[in-house]
C-alpha positions in Angstrom: 167.1 106.4 129.6 164.5 104.8 131.8 165.0 101.9 134.2 167.9 101.2 136.5 170.4 103.9 136.9 173.9 103.0 136.0 176.6 103.9 138.6 179.6 105.4 136.9 181.9 105.7 139.9 182.0 104.8 143.6 184.4 106.4 146.0 186.6 104.0 148.0 186.5 104.2 151.8 189.9 105.9 151.8 188.5 108.6 149.4 185.5 109.2 151.7 187.6 109.2 154.8 189.9 111.9 153.3 187.1 114.0 151.9 186.5 117.7 152.7 182.7 117.0 152.9 183.3 114.4 155.7 185.5 116.9 157.6 182.9 119.6 157.2 180.0 117.4 158.2 181.8 116.1 161.3 182.6 119.7 162.3 179.0 120.8 161.8 177.9 118.0 164.0 180.4 118.8 166.7 180.1 122.7 166.7 176.4 123.1 165.8 175.0 119.9 167.3 173.6 118.7 163.9 173.2 115.0 163.1 174.4 114.9 159.5 176.0 111.7 158.3 178.5 110.6 155.7 178.6 106.8 155.3 182.0 105.4 154.8 181.1 101.7 154.2 177.9 102.4 152.2 178.6 105.3 149.8 175.3 105.0 148.0 173.6 106.2 151.3 175.4 109.5 150.8 173.0 110.5 148.0 170.3 110.8 150.6 172.7 112.2 153.2 173.9 114.9 150.8 170.2 115.8 150.0 169.7 116.5 153.7 172.8 118.7 153.9 171.8 120.6 150.8 168.2 121.1 152.1 169.6 122.5 155.4 171.9 124.8 153.5 169.0 126.2 151.4 166.5 126.5 154.2 168.8 127.9 157.0 170.9 130.4 155.1 172.1 132.3 158.1 173.5 129.3 159.9 174.9 127.8 156.7 176.9 130.9 155.8 178.1 131.3 159.4 179.3 127.7 159.3 181.1 128.3 156.0 182.8 131.4 157.2 183.9 129.8 160.5 184.9 126.4 159.2 186.9 127.6 156.2 188.2 130.8 157.8 186.5 133.0 155.2 186.2 136.7 156.1 182.5 137.8 155.9 181.8 140.6 153.5 180.6 143.2 156.0 181.8 144.6 159.3 178.3 144.0 160.8 178.6 140.3 160.0 182.2 140.1 161.3 181.0 141.7 164.6 178.1 139.2 164.8 180.5 136.3 164.4 182.9 137.5 167.0 180.1 137.6 169.6 179.2 133.9 168.9 
């Protein structure tokens, strides 16, 4: 299908405000000093915003996984990594 893309669903502002991705992005910004954004009033901007977040997660694997472990309380798979996290 060529031409204009048809939007199948748009989240409401309440859905965006209650989303896990918004909580995670806000936490990343606060703890790591990033400047990621989730738009509440313009949800179509989040396509670009999500692409930035995805690129960061693919390019900075170490910080990405540390952020996942810390934010979600996941125990890292090795003792060496757990030791590293306890020092930070």
